[in-house]
N, C-alpha and C positions, 0 to 999 in steps of 0.2 A: 504493500501500500503506500501511495508517494501524496503527500499534501501539496505538493509544488509541481504535479503534471497533470495535463489535460488532452485529452484526446484517446482515439482509439488505434487506427490504423497509423494514420499521423500525431505522433505524441510531441509533445513541446513540455519542456521542464525550464520554468525559469530560475534564478539566481540573485543574490546580491540584495545591497541595502542602498537607501537614500543616501545617507552619509559616508558610507563604505568606500574602497578604492574602485569600484565598480558595480558591474551589472551585467545580467547575460540570460541568453537562453541556449538551449541544447535542444535539437529536434531530432527527433526518431523517426526514419520510415518516409522519407524524403525517397521519391525513386533516383535510381540513377540516370546519368545521361542529359540532366537539366542545367541549361549555362547559367553560370552564378557567379556575382561578382558584386565587391561593395557597391558598385555603380548601380546595382538592381536594387540595392536597400535602402540606399542614403535620400532620396527623394522624400520617402516616408517617415523617416525618420525627422528629416528638416521640416515637414510639416506639423508635428507633433512637439518638436524642439523648444523649450521656455522662453523667455525673453524677446520675443519677435514684436511684441506689441504692448502698450501700457495697460493693455487689459488682460494680461496674463504675468505670472510672476516674473519676477526680474533676475531669477536665477539666472546664469549665461552659460549654458553645457552646448558645446557643438554635437556630442550625441556621434560621434563619429564610430562607425561600425567597423571591426574587424573579424574575419573570417578566419576560426581559429583550426578547424578542421573540417572533413567532409566535401572537398573537394579536390580536383588535380586535372591537370591539361589534358586533353584529349589528343588524337595524333594528328587535330588541324591547332594545336596551339591554343585551344579555347579551353577556359576553365568550366567545368562541368561538376557536377555533383556524381558522388561516387556510388551512393546506396548507405553509406556508413553515415553516424550520427554528425550532425551540423552544429559546430558550436560557435556561437556571436557573441564579442565581448564589447561591453562601451564601458568607458572610462568616464570616472564623476571627476570632474576637474576642478566646480566651483562649489564647493561644500564651505556653509558656515554654522558650524557646528554648536557655536556659543550662543547661536540665536534662541537655543533650546534649553541654556542651562536653567531658566528659570522654572521649566515645567518639568526638569528630571525628577521631581519628587511630586506633583501633583498631575492629575489626570484631564485630558481635554474633553468637555463634554462633545458626544458625536463622534469623537475618533476611537480609535481601537486601542487606547493606552491602556485602560482600564482591563480589557477583557485578554489584550496579550497577557498583562502582568497575572492576572487570574489563573489563566490558563499554564502559562511557561513560568511563573515565578520570578522573571525576569522582560526587561524590554528594552530595545533600542529606543530612547526620548529624541535622539536626533532625527527630527524628520519624521517620527513614525517607524524607521526601519523598514521592513516588508510591508507595512500596511501605508507607507506614502505612495502616492501616484505617481513619484520615480519609478516604481518596478515598471508600470507600461511602457517603458521605453523598450525594454526586451520584446514585449509584446508584439508590438509595431516592425519588429526586426523580423520576427520569427512571422507574421502577417505576409511580408514583404516575400520573402521564400514562398509562403502556401500561394500566392496570387500566381506564380510561376507554373505550379501545379494543375491551376485552373485557367488558361489563359482564353478559353469560350466565358469567361463571366467577366462583365464590369462590375464593379462594386462603388455604389457612391454614398458618401456618408454627408448628412449636414444638419445643424441645429435648427429646429423647425419651433422650439420654443424657448425664452430665456427669462428668466422673473417672470413668469406667467403673462408674459406678452408673446402670443404665436406670430407666425408668419401667415401669408394669405397664400392658399392654397393655390389659386390663379395667378399668382406673381412669381410661383417657383421657375428659377433661370439656372440650372446647374452651371453655367458659364460664370454666375456671380460670386458662386462659392469660394473662390479663390481669389477676388478681388475685394475681401474685407477680412478683418480679424476676428471674424465670428463663424466661418465656414459656415454663412447664411446664405441662401439662396433668393432670398426677396430682398433687394436693396433698399427699400424703404424701412423694412424690419432692422437691418443692420446698422441704419442711423440713429432709429429708436434706441437700440440696444448700446449703443455708444454712451448715449447718458446715463441710461439705467445703471451699466457696469461702471461707469466712472461716479456715480454718485455713490455706490455699495462701496468701491474701493477707498474714497476718500472719508467715508463714513467708518472704516474699518469691520465692514461687513460683509456678505457674501450673498450669492444667488445659485438658486439651481438652475436647471437645464434640460431639454428634452433631445436627445439625437435620434435623428432617422436615419437606416441606414435601406438601400434598396440594391440588390443584386439582380442583376439581369443577365441573362443566355444561360441560367441554370436550365440543365435541360428535364422532362419528366423521369421521375425513377429514383432519383437520389432520397437518402433516409432509410429507414427501416420502420415496422412495426412495434409498438407498445413501448418498449424500453430503449429505443436509440434511434426515435422521433426525430426527424431532422428540426421541426420546431422546440423540442425539448432540450437538444442539444443545442440551439441556439440561446434558449433562455438559460440554460445554465451557465454555458459561456460569457453572456454579457452580464449576468448576473456575479462572476468571478471579478469581475473589474470594480478597482475600489470606488468606493462612493455611489454605486450604483445602487438603487432602491425599488425598483419597477423595469418590467419587461412586456412590452405588446408585441402581438404577432399579427399582423394584418391590422384587422379593425380593433384587435385587443376588446378591452372593455366596450367600447361602443358598440360591439355586437351583441352583447346582453341587453341593449336597449332597442334592437333590432327586431322585426318578425321574420319568421321562416323563410317568407318569399322576397324579403327586403334582404336579406342575408345570404341568398341563393346564389351562387356565382353562376349564372346560366351558363350550359353552353349549348351552341350550334355547330354542324359539321364545317371545318376548315376545307381548302382547297387540297392537303396533301393527305385527308383524310383525319387527320386530328383536329382537337376542340379548338374553337375559338371562342373565349370566354368573354361572357359581356361585364364582367366586373370583377376584382380581385379581394375582395374583403376575407378572405383566408389569408391572405399575406405569401401566396405562394407553394401553399403544402395543403394537402391532404391527406388524412390518415397517416400524417406523419411523413409522407413522401412528396415530392417534389411535383408541381402540375406542369411545369414549364413555362409558367409565369412569374414574374419580378417576385423573387423571395423580399419581404419587407418587415421590416420589426424596428420599433422605437425602445429607445434605454433611456430610462428616467435617472438624473443624477441630483444628489441632494446639493444643499449649498457647502461652499469648502468648512471643514469644520475648524480650522486654524485662522481666528480672526483675533482684529485688535480690539474689539469691544470686551469689557469684563464678562464674564459669565462664572453663574457661582458653581463650584465644584468641592472635591476633597483632596486631600494628600494621600499620599500612600499609608501614611499613618493614620487615615480614616479622620482628620481635621477638617474641619469645613474651611474653606480658601475660594478666593477667586481667580480666576486664569485669564490672561492675556498672553496670545501669542504672538510675540514679534518675529520678526523675519520675513522672506519673500514667499508669497504665497496667492495663489489664482484667487481672483475675487470669483471667479465662476469655474471651476473645473470641468464643469462639462461643454465649455469651448475645445479645450484640448482632448477631452475624450472623446472627440470624433474622429480622427484617426484610429485608436485603440479600438474603436466599435468596428470600423473598417476592418481592422488585423482581424479581430476575432471571428467575424462574418468570414474572412478569406480560411483562416485557419478550420472551422466548423466545414464547409464545403469542401475544402480539399480533402479534409477527411472522408466525408460524405462520398465525395467520388472514390478514393481509394477503397472504401469499404465496399461500395456499388461493384466495383469492377472485379472484387475479391469475390463476391457472392454469385455475380451472375455472368462472370467473365466479360 
């Protein structure tokens, strides 16, 4: 049993802490012969890395990935996967552990300080150790490799709600996502969010967000019934992301407010004999297996727990105290959660593809 490993055919294990010398991931089960270099991974790391705008943490980390194992030159001089474990490493270069000295003996409400202490009897108070969002850098690196296993799939993540303010569905434009610091597909919403996040940051507070992820090109048949459902694997994967508090597949909770005829994704014959769907309330799955429609999920991120506003708590000795968390923190952790959600979608879909191939050839 491993508490730091996820996946079935494609398994990945992350390691490292927020303020340790580095962190990384080991992937096992990647097929051989896939071209892979740091250049294939770095663009996704750059999308997630901190310090890119005033709306995220000002910690400056280059997040340069090093491939330590699992690749070798083929006969054409190209670096390809060998089928053996791939080890990716990312160095930490901008730690300021002294920022956490005042909470060394106190618990931050909403963070994992108390639960880690209760479980292990010891905790790394420097940024939360493994419970820090810094751990997700390793997932993004792993997700970049997973995308190479599923070239037929296009994955797009974006923030659809921030601080309770929703995007307009009619205004969605994927090209807009990279043109603002919020991964927002609605340019008007992005403008509103500038003021929302700036106000929370100046007030020493934080905001929550909802990230939507759409995977197009997933063929029908991926996933398995009952205990390895595609949607249950997605939900489990997304819930492992630090600060995640909810996951919806397709219409999610809204489906409970519809009638049967409203919720039905009606089908009509297509020119190739496959169904043409009139809607996608189910989010691209039925019975835990992909339908061939876009796979859609939404992930709810809570407000960042590390804030400058004083909050009541207790010390490790059980004494009442007030906690103020100094340092460089995201006023809305859901913003940089977008590349992480994309990565987890890629890892689950790549795993599902490999399982499908193993089961039916």
